[in-house]
mmCIF file as gemmi writes it, N, C-alpha and C atoms, coordinates in Angstrom:
data_model
loop_
_atom_site.group_PDB
_atom_site.id
_atom_site.type_symbol
_atom_site.label_atom_id
_atom_site.label_alt_id
_atom_site.label_comp_id
_atom_site.label_asym_id
_atom_site.label_entity_id
_atom_site.label_seq_id
_atom_site.pdbx_PDB_ins_code
_atom_site.Cartn_x
_atom_site.Cartn_y
_atom_site.Cartn_z
_atom_site.occupancy
_atom_site.B_iso_or_equiv
_atom_site.pdbx_formal_charge
_atom_site.auth_seq_id
_atom_site.auth_asym_id
_atom_site.pdbx_PDB_model_num
ATOM 1 N N . UNK Axp A 1 ? 0.897 -1.445 -0.137 1 0 ? 1 A 1
ATOM 2 C CA . UNK Axp A 1 ? 0.069 -0.03 0.291 1 0 ? 1 A 1
ATOM 3 C C . UNK Axp A 1 ? 0.912 1.208 0.112 1 0 ? 1 A 1
ATOM 4 N N . UNK Axp A 2 ? 0.519 1.998 -0.829 1 0 ? 2 A 1
ATOM 5 C CA . UNK Axp A 2 ? 1.383 3.162 -1.323 1 0 ? 2 A 1
ATOM 6 C C . UNK Axp A 2 ? 0.547 4.784 -0.247 1 0 ? 2 A 1
ATOM 7 N N . UNK Axp A 3 ? 1.437 5.277 0.203 1 0 ? 3 A 1
ATOM 8 C CA . UNK Axp A 3 ? 0.521 6.834 0.853 1 0 ? 3 A 1
ATOM 9 C C . UNK Axp A 3 ? 0.889 7.588 0.461 1 0 ? 3 A 1
ATOM 10 N N . UNK Axp A 4 ? 0.093 8.336 -0.041 1 0 ? 4 A 1
ATOM 11 C CA . UNK Axp A 4 ? -0.395 9.799 -0.803 1 0 ? 4 A 1
ATOM 12 C C . UNK Axp A 4 ? 0.678 10.855 -0.178 1 0 ? 4 A 1
ATOM 13 N N . UNK Axp A 5 ? 1.137 11.77 -0.292 1 0 ? 5 A 1
ATOM 14 C CA . UNK Axp A 5 ? 1.051 12.61 0.581 1 0 ? 5 A 1
ATOM 15 C C . UNK Axp A 5 ? 0.063 13.582 0.534 1 0 ? 5 A 1
ATOM 16 N N . UNK Axp A 6 ? -0.488 13.702 -0.369 1 0 ? 6 A 1
ATOM 17 C CA . UNK Axp A 6 ? -1.993 14.673 -0.067 1 0 ? 6 A 1
ATOM 18 C C . UNK Axp A 6 ? -2.976 13.644 0.787 1 0 ? 6 A 1
ATOM 19 N N . UNK Axp A 7 ? -2.33 12.286 1.202 1 0 ? 7 A 1
ATOM 20 C CA . UNK Axp A 7 ? -3.608 11.537 2.079 1 0 ? 7 A 1
ATOM 21 C C . UNK Axp A 7 ? -4.309 12.369 3.583 1 0 ? 7 A 1
ATOM 22 N N . UNK Axp A 8 ? -5.418 12.133 3.847 1 0 ? 8 A 1
ATOM 23 C CA . UNK Axp A 8 ? -5.774 12.625 5.283 1 0 ? 8 A 1
ATOM 24 C C . UNK Axp A 8 ? -5.746 11.121 6.077 1 0 ? 8 A 1
ATOM 25 N N . UNK Axp A 9 ? -5.678 10.252 5.966 1 0 ? 9 A 1
ATOM 26 C CA . UNK Axp A 9 ? -5.754 8.956 6.522 1 0 ? 9 A 1
ATOM 27 C C . UNK Axp A 9 ? -4.522 8.913 7.832 1 0 ? 9 A 1
ATOM 28 N N . UNK Axp A 10 ? -3.411 8.931 7.418 1 0 ? 10 A 1
ATOM 29 C CA . UNK Axp A 10 ? -2.56 8.675 8.422 1 0 ? 10 A 1
ATOM 30 C C . UNK Axp A 10 ? -2.476 10.027 9.465 1 0 ? 10 A 1
ATOM 31 N N . UNK Axp A 11 ? -2.458 11.236 8.933 1 0 ? 11 A 1
ATOM 32 C CA . UNK Axp A 11 ? -2.667 12.355 9.786 1 0 ? 11 A 1
ATOM 33 C C . UNK Axp A 11 ? -3.738 12.073 11.072 1 0 ? 11 A 1
ATOM 34 N N . UNK Axp A 12 ? -4.851 11.391 10.48 1 0 ? 12 A 1
ATOM 35 C CA . UNK Axp A 12 ? -6.324 11.653 11.371 1 0 ? 12 A 1
ATOM 36 C C . UNK Axp A 12 ? -6.352 10.349 11.98 1 0 ? 12 A 1
ATOM 37 N N . UNK Axp A 13 ? -5.677 9.248 11.653 1 0 ? 13 A 1
ATOM 38 C CA . UNK Axp A 13 ? -5.02 8.329 12.534 1 0 ? 13 A 1
ATOM 39 C C . UNK Axp A 13 ? -4.289 8.884 13.651 1 0 ? 13 A 1
ATOM 40 N N . UNK Axp A 14 ? -2.841 9.458 13.448 1 0 ? 14 A 1
ATOM 41 C CA . UNK Axp A 14 ? -2.207 10.099 14.464 1 0 ? 14 A 1
ATOM 42 C C . UNK Axp A 14 ? -3.066 11.212 15.587 1 0 ? 14 A 1
ATOM 43 N N . UNK Axp A 15 ? -3.775 12.149 15.39 1 0 ? 15 A 1
ATOM 44 C CA . UNK Axp A 15 ? -4.345 12.909 15.621 1 0 ? 15 A 1
ATOM 45 C C . UNK Axp A 15 ? -4.961 12.223 16.667 1 0 ? 15 A 1
ATOM 46 N N . UNK Axp A 16 ? -5.966 11.3 15.82 1 0 ? 16 A 1
ATOM 47 C CA . UNK Axp A 16 ? -7.23 10.331 16.699 1 0 ? 16 A 1
ATOM 48 C C . UNK Axp A 16 ? -6.448 9.459 18.204 1 0 ? 16 A 1
ATOM 49 N N . UNK Axp A 17 ? -5.296 8.936 17.751 1 0 ? 17 A 1
ATOM 50 C CA . UNK Axp A 17 ? -4.428 7.737 18.714 1 0 ? 17 A 1
ATOM 51 C C . UNK Axp A 17 ? -4.093 9.118 19.836 1 0 ? 17 A 1
ATOM 52 N N . UNK Axp A 18 ? -3.271 10.574 19.71 1 0 ? 18 A 1
ATOM 53 C CA . UNK Axp A 18 ? -3.068 11.063 20.295 1 0 ? 18 A 1
ATOM 54 C C . UNK Axp A 18 ? -4.256 11.883 21.326 1 0 ? 18 A 1
ATOM 55 N N . UNK Axp A 19 ? -5.381 12.077 20.735 1 0 ? 19 A 1
ATOM 56 C CA . UNK Axp A 19 ? -6.37 12.436 21.16 1 0 ? 19 A 1
ATOM 57 C C . UNK Axp A 19 ? -7.053 10.995 22.475 1 0 ? 19 A 1
ATOM 58 N N . UNK Axp A 20 ? -7.304 10.15 21.676 1 0 ? 20 A 1
ATOM 59 C CA . UNK Axp A 20 ? -7.44 8.682 22.812 1 0 ? 20 A 1
ATOM 60 C C . UNK Axp A 20 ? -6.537 8.774 24.128 1 0 ? 20 A 1
ATOM 61 N N . UNK Axp A 21 ? -5.254 8.663 23.656 1 0 ? 21 A 1
ATOM 62 C CA . UNK Axp A 21 ? -4.275 8.235 24.66 1 0 ? 21 A 1
ATOM 63 C C . UNK Axp A 21 ? -4.207 9.772 25.774 1 0 ? 21 A 1
ATOM 64 N N . UNK Axp A 22 ? -4.506 10.867 25.062 1 0 ? 22 A 1
ATOM 65 C CA . UNK Axp A 22 ? -4.376 12.037 26.63 1 0 ? 22 A 1
ATOM 66 C C . UNK Axp A 22 ? -5.667 12.156 27.12 1 0 ? 22 A 1
ATOM 67 N N . UNK Axp A 23 ? -6.784 11.548 26.003 1 0 ? 23 A 1
ATOM 68 C CA . UNK Axp A 23 ? -8.246 11.211 27.152 1 0 ? 23 A 1
ATOM 69 C C . UNK Axp A 23 ? -8.41 10.136 28.332 1 0 ? 23 A 1
ATOM 70 N N . UNK Axp A 24 ? -7.01 8.979 27.924 1 0 ? 24 A 1
ATOM 71 C CA . UNK Axp A 24 ? -7.164 7.854 28.703 1 0 ? 24 A 1
ATOM 72 C C . UNK Axp A 24 ? -6.338 8.612 29.453 1 0 ? 24 A 1
ATOM 73 N N . UNK Axp A 25 ? -5.289 9.509 29.588 1 0 ? 25 A 1
ATOM 74 C CA . UNK Axp A 25 ? -4.401 9.803 30.861 1 0 ? 25 A 1
ATOM 75 C C . UNK Axp A 25 ? -4.773 10.941 31.732 1 0 ? 25 A 1
ATOM 76 N N . UNK Axp A 26 ? -5.669 11.39 31.203 1 0 ? 26 A 1
ATOM 77 C CA . UNK Axp A 26 ? -6.62 12.282 32.665 1 0 ? 26 A 1
ATOM 78 C C . UNK Axp A 26 ? -7.925 11.323 32.978 1 0 ? 26 A 1
ATOM 79 N N . UNK Axp A 27 ? -7.842 10.149 32.721 1 0 ? 27 A 1
ATOM 80 C CA . UNK Axp A 27 ? -8.927 9.392 33.426 1 0 ? 27 A 1
ATOM 81 C C . UNK Axp A 27 ? -10.506 9.68 33.102 1 0 ? 27 A 1
ATOM 82 N N . UNK Axp A 28 ? -10.762 10.384 31.448 1 0 ? 28 A 1
ATOM 83 C CA . UNK Axp A 28 ? -11.803 10.582 31.072 1 0 ? 28 A 1
ATOM 84 C C . UNK Axp A 28 ? -12.306 9.182 30.115 1 0 ? 28 A 1
ATOM 85 N N . UNK Axp A 29 ? -11.599 8.772 29.16 1 0 ? 29 A 1
ATOM 86 C CA . UNK Axp A 29 ? -12.141 7.645 28.763 1 0 ? 29 A 1
ATOM 87 C C . UNK Axp A 29 ? -10.99 6.149 29.32 1 0 ? 29 A 1
ATOM 88 N N . UNK Axp A 30 ? -11.384 5.184 29.084 1 0 ? 30 A 1
ATOM 89 C CA . UNK Axp A 30 ? -10.419 4.186 29.048 1 0 ? 30 A 1
ATOM 90 C C . UNK Axp A 30 ? -10.497 3.241 27.524 1 0 ? 30 A 1
ATOM 91 N N . UNK Axp A 31 ? -8.885 3.439 27.559 1 0 ? 31 A 1
ATOM 92 C CA . UNK Axp A 31 ? -8.361 3.305 25.759 1 0 ? 31 A 1
ATOM 93 C C . UNK Axp A 31 ? -9.283 1.892 25.52 1 0 ? 31 A 1
ATOM 94 N N . UNK Axp A 32 ? -8.557 1.256 26.631 1 0 ? 32 A 1
ATOM 95 C CA . UNK Axp A 32 ? -8.918 -0.67 25.982 1 0 ? 32 A 1
ATOM 96 C C . UNK Axp A 32 ? -10.362 -0.836 26.079 1 0 ? 32 A 1
ATOM 97 N N . UNK Axp A 33 ? -11.333 -0.007 26.223 1 0 ? 33 A 1
ATOM 98 C CA . UNK Axp A 33 ? -12.542 -0.096 25.818 1 0 ? 33 A 1
ATOM 99 C C . UNK Axp A 33 ? -12.97 0.252 24.034 1 0 ? 33 A 1
ATOM 100 N N . UNK Axp A 34 ? -11.751 1.343 23.819 1 0 ? 34 A 1
ATOM 101 C CA . UNK Axp A 34 ? -12.642 1.751 22.753 1 0 ? 34 A 1
ATOM 102 C C . UNK Axp A 34 ? -11.052 1.047 21.603 1 0 ? 34 A 1
ATOM 103 N N . UNK Axp A 35 ? -10.595 0.568 22.406 1 0 ? 35 A 1
ATOM 104 C CA . UNK Axp A 35 ? -9.315 -0.036 21.169 1 0 ? 35 A 1
ATOM 105 C C . UNK Axp A 35 ? -9.871 -1.19 20.88 1 0 ? 35 A 1
ATOM 106 N N . UNK Axp A 36 ? -11.06 -1.828 21.086 1 0 ? 36 A 1
ATOM 107 C CA . UNK Axp A 36 ? -11.867 -2.722 20.573 1 0 ? 36 A 1
ATOM 108 C C . UNK Axp A 36 ? -12.799 -2.342 19.118 1 0 ? 36 A 1
ATOM 109 N N . UNK Axp A 37 ? -12.78 -1.213 19.027 1 0 ? 37 A 1
ATOM 110 C CA . UNK Axp A 37 ? -13.221 -0.801 17.849 1 0 ? 37 A 1
ATOM 111 C C . UNK Axp A 37 ? -12.258 -0.423 16.791 1 0 ? 37 A 1
ATOM 112 N N . UNK Axp A 38 ? -10.907 -1.115 16.676 1 0 ? 38 A 1
ATOM 113 C CA . UNK Axp A 38 ? -10.135 -0.738 15.843 1 0 ? 38 A 1
ATOM 114 C C . UNK Axp A 38 ? -10.327 -0.908 14.445 1 0 ? 38 A 1
ATOM 115 N N . UNK Axp A 39 ? -11.368 -1.914 14.01 1 0 ? 39 A 1
ATOM 116 C CA . UNK Axp A 39 ? -11.642 -2.068 12.807 1 0 ? 39 A 1
ATOM 117 C C . UNK Axp A 39 ? -12.372 -0.671 11.843 1 0 ? 39 A 1
ATOM 118 N N . UNK Axp A 40 ? -12.795 -0.41 12.486 1 0 ? 40 A 1
ATOM 119 C CA . UNK Axp A 40 ? -13.41 1.131 12.334 1 0 ? 40 A 1
ATOM 120 C C . UNK Axp A 40 ? -12.072 2.094 12.074 1 0 ? 40 A 1
ATOM 121 N N . UNK Axp A 41 ? -11.325 2.256 11.925 1 0 ? 41 A 1
ATOM 122 C CA . UNK Axp A 41 ? -9.912 2.551 11.765 1 0 ? 41 A 1
ATOM 123 C C . UNK Axp A 41 ? -9.754 2.118 10.387 1 0 ? 41 A 1
ATOM 124 N N . UNK Axp A 42 ? -9.745 0.975 10.29 1 0 ? 42 A 1
ATOM 125 C CA . UNK Axp A 42 ? -9.482 0.082 8.726 1 0 ? 42 A 1
ATOM 126 C C . UNK Axp A 42 ? -10.485 -0.001 7.954 1 0 ? 42 A 1
ATOM 127 N N . UNK Axp A 43 ? -11.713 0.629 8.326 1 0 ? 43 A 1
ATOM 128 C CA . UNK Axp A 43 ? -12.922 1.006 7.479 1 0 ? 43 A 1
ATOM 129 C C . UNK Axp A 43 ? -12.555 2.181 6.562 1 0 ? 43 A 1
ATOM 130 N N . UNK Axp A 44 ? -12.929 3.749 7.532 1 0 ? 44 A 1
ATOM 131 C CA . UNK Axp A 44 ? -12.191 4.598 7.066 1 0 ? 44 A 1
ATOM 132 C C . UNK Axp A 44 ? -11.322 4.85 6.539 1 0 ? 44 A 1
ATOM 133 N N . UNK Axp A 45 ? -10.385 3.756 6.542 1 0 ? 45 A 1
ATOM 134 C CA . UNK Axp A 45 ? -8.993 4.371 5.271 1 0 ? 45 A 1
ATOM 135 C C . UNK Axp A 45 ? -9.51 3.708 3.967 1 0 ? 45 A 1
ATOM 136 N N . UNK Axp A 46 ? -9.98 2.598 4.508 1 0 ? 46 A 1
ATOM 137 C CA . UNK Axp A 46 ? -10.635 1.594 3.092 1 0 ? 46 A 1
ATOM 138 C C . UNK Axp A 46 ? -11.376 3.275 2.35 1 0 ? 46 A 1
ATOM 139 N N . UNK Axp A 47 ? -12.658 3.611 3.052 1 0 ? 47 A 1
ATOM 140 C CA . UNK Axp A 47 ? -13.995 4.339 2.498 1 0 ? 47 A 1
ATOM 141 C C . UNK Axp A 47 ? -12.732 5.744 1.751 1 0 ? 47 A 1
ATOM 142 N N . UNK Axp A 48 ? -11.758 6.591 2.78 1 0 ? 48 A 1
ATOM 143 C CA . UNK Axp A 48 ? -11.144 7.728 1.968 1 0 ? 48 A 1
ATOM 144 C C . UNK Axp A 48 ? -10.357 6.93 0.806 1 0 ? 48 A 1
ATOM 145 N N . UNK Axp A 49 ? -9.94 5.779 0.678 1 0 ? 49 A 1
ATOM 146 C CA . UNK Axp A 49 ? -9.014 5.463 -0.932 1 0 ? 49 A 1
ATOM 147 C C . UNK Axp A 49 ? -9.947 5.051 -2.007 1 0 ? 49 A 1
ATOM 148 N N . UNK Axp A 50 ? -11.587 4.702 -1.768 1 0 ? 50 A 1
ATOM 149 C CA . UNK Axp A 50 ? -12.266 4.561 -2.558 1 0 ? 50 A 1
ATOM 150 C C . UNK Axp A 50 ? -12.986 5.896 -2.928 1 0 ? 50 A 1
ATOM 151 N N . UNK Axp A 51 ? -12.855 6.678 -2.083 1 0 ? 51 A 1
ATOM 152 C CA . UNK Axp A 51 ? -13.363 8.118 -2.274 1 0 ? 51 A 1
ATOM 153 C C . UNK Axp A 51 ? -12.304 8.598 -3.468 1 0 ? 51 A 1
ATOM 154 N N . UNK Axp A 52 ? -10.861 8.406 -3.002 1 0 ? 52 A 1
ATOM 155 C CA . UNK Axp A 52 ? -9.821 9.39 -3.841 1 0 ? 52 A 1
ATOM 156 C C . UNK Axp A 52 ? -10.379 8.319 -5.262 1 0 ? 52 A 1
ATOM 157 N N . UNK Axp A 53 ? -10.307 7.741 -5.202 1 0 ? 53 A 1
ATOM 158 C CA . UNK Axp A 53 ? -10.162 6.821 -6.33 1 0 ? 53 A 1
ATOM 159 C C . UNK Axp A 53 ? -11.485 6.884 -7.562 1 0 ? 53 A 1
ATOM 160 N N . UNK Axp A 54 ? -12.619 7.076 -6.745 1 0 ? 54 A 1
ATOM 161 C CA . UNK Axp A 54 ? -13.383 7.669 -7.453 1 0 ? 54 A 1
ATOM 162 C C . UNK Axp A 54 ? -13.647 9.003 -8.117 1 0 ? 54 A 1
ATOM 163 N N . UNK Axp A 55 ? -12.918 10.111 -7.376 1 0 ? 55 A 1
ATOM 164 C CA . UNK Axp A 55 ? -12.932 11.383 -7.887 1 0 ? 55 A 1
ATOM 165 C C . UNK Axp A 55 ? -11.892 11.308 -9.008 1 0 ? 55 A 1
ATOM 166 N N . UNK Axp A 56 ? -11.088 10.661 -8.925 1 0 ? 56 A 1
ATOM 167 C CA . UNK Axp A 56 ? -9.639 10.617 -10.009 1 0 ? 56 A 1
ATOM 168 C C . UNK Axp A 56 ? -10.195 9.953 -11.508 1 0 ? 56 A 1
ATOM 169 N N . UNK Axp A 57 ? -11.493 9.053 -10.977 1 0 ? 57 A 1
ATOM 170 C CA . UNK Axp A 57 ? -11.474 7.998 -12.71 1 0 ? 57 A 1
ATOM 171 C C . UNK Axp A 57 ? -11.936 9.176 -13.682 1 0 ? 57 A 1
ATOM 172 N N . UNK Axp A 58 ? -12.65 10.223 -13.276 1 0 ? 58 A 1
ATOM 173 C CA . UNK Axp A 58 ? -13.149 11.223 -14.547 1 0 ? 58 A 1
ATOM 174 C C . UNK Axp A 58 ? -12.125 11.997 -14.778 1 0 ? 58 A 1
ATOM 175 N N . UNK Axp A 59 ? -11.161 12.219 -14.355 1 0 ? 59 A 1
ATOM 176 C CA . UNK Axp A 59 ? -10.012 13.07 -14.474 1 0 ? 59 A 1
ATOM 177 C C . UNK Axp A 59 ? -9.019 12.9 -15.573 1 0 ? 59 A 1
ATOM 178 N N . UNK Axp A 60 ? -8.751 11.144 -15.127 1 0 ? 60 A 1
ATOM 179 C CA . UNK Axp A 60 ? -7.441 10.823 -15.905 1 0 ? 60 A 1
ATOM 180 C C . UNK Axp A 60 ? -8.048 10.629 -17.372 1 0 ? 60 A 1
ATOM 181 N N . UNK Axp A 61 ? -7.436 11.574 -18.747 1 0 ? 61 A 1
ATOM 182 C CA . UNK Axp A 61 ? -7.694 10.838 -19.577 1 0 ? 61 A 1
ATOM 183 C C . UNK Axp A 61 ? -6.377 10.911 -20.772 1 0 ? 61 A 1
ATOM 184 N N . UNK Axp A 62 ? -6.543 9.843 -21.295 1 0 ? 62 A 1
ATOM 185 C CA . UNK Axp A 62 ? -5.322 9.754 -22.431 1 0 ? 62 A 1
ATOM 186 C C . UNK Axp A 62 ? -5.668 10.672 -23.841 1 0 ? 62 A 1
ATOM 187 N N . UNK Axp A 63 ? -4.823 11.204 -24.134 1 0 ? 63 A 1
ATOM 188 C CA . UNK Axp A 63 ? -4.722 11.927 -24.99 1 0 ? 63 A 1
ATOM 189 C C . UNK Axp A 63 ? -3.951 11.47 -26.082 1 0 ? 63 A 1
ATOM 190 N N . UNK Axp A 64 ? -4.64 11.501 -27.582 1 0 ? 64 A 1
ATOM 191 C CA . UNK Axp A 64 ? -3.924 11.157 -28.817 1 0 ? 64 A 1
ATOM 192 C C . UNK Axp A 64 ? -2.64 11.593 -29.453 1 0 ? 64 A 1
ATOM 193 N N . UNK Axp A 65 ? -1.861 11.221 -29.839 1 0 ? 65 A 1
ATOM 194 C CA . UNK Axp A 65 ? -0.914 12.505 -30.855 1 0 ? 65 A 1
ATOM 195 C C . UNK Axp A 65 ? -1.395 13.167 -31.144 1 0 ? 65 A 1
ATOM 196 N N . UNK Axp A 66 ? -2.401 13.154 -32.303 1 0 ? 66 A 1
ATOM 197 C CA . UNK Axp A 66 ? -3.374 14.063 -32.799 1 0 ? 66 A 1
ATOM 198 C C . UNK Axp A 66 ? -3.425 15.331 -32.293 1 0 ? 66 A 1
ATOM 199 N N . UNK Axp A 67 ? -4.26 15.216 -30.952 1 0 ? 67 A 1
ATOM 200 C CA . UNK Axp A 67 ? -4.691 15.881 -30.125 1 0 ? 67 A 1
ATOM 201 C C . UNK Axp A 67 ? -3.154 17.012 -29.151 1 0 ? 67 A 1
ATOM 202 N N . UNK Axp A 68 ? -2.355 16.567 -29.31 1 0 ? 68 A 1
ATOM 203 C CA . UNK Axp A 68 ? -1.093 16.969 -28.981 1 0 ? 68 A 1
ATOM 204 C C . UNK Axp A 68 ? -0.683 18.389 -29.21 1 0 ? 68 A 1
ATOM 205 N N . UNK Axp A 69 ? -0.976 18.086 -30.918 1 0 ? 69 A 1
ATOM 206 C CA . UNK Axp A 69 ? -0.631 19.268 -32.033 1 0 ? 69 A 1
ATOM 207 C C . UNK Axp A 69 ? -0.743 20.512 -31.947 1 0 ? 69 A 1
ATOM 208 N N . UNK Axp A 70 ? -2.098 20.562 -31.265 1 0 ? 70 A 1
ATOM 209 C CA . UNK Axp A 70 ? -2.69 21.718 -31.224 1 0 ? 70 A 1
ATOM 210 C C . UNK Axp A 70 ? -2.11 22.9 -30.608 1 0 ? 70 A 1
């Protein structure tokens, strides 16, 4: 899996992990209960990849050599 520089999945996961660890440190939540939801992160990353793929499908077109001469 290649990570694109403009991808927001990795920064969002890091921010989420930091927030969860800070909330756990201040005894606001218990991370071990939230850790059971780790598949949601995979689902969100997959949805982001699918969304990025779908919006780039309409923008990539091949030019023929005759169109490049204009």
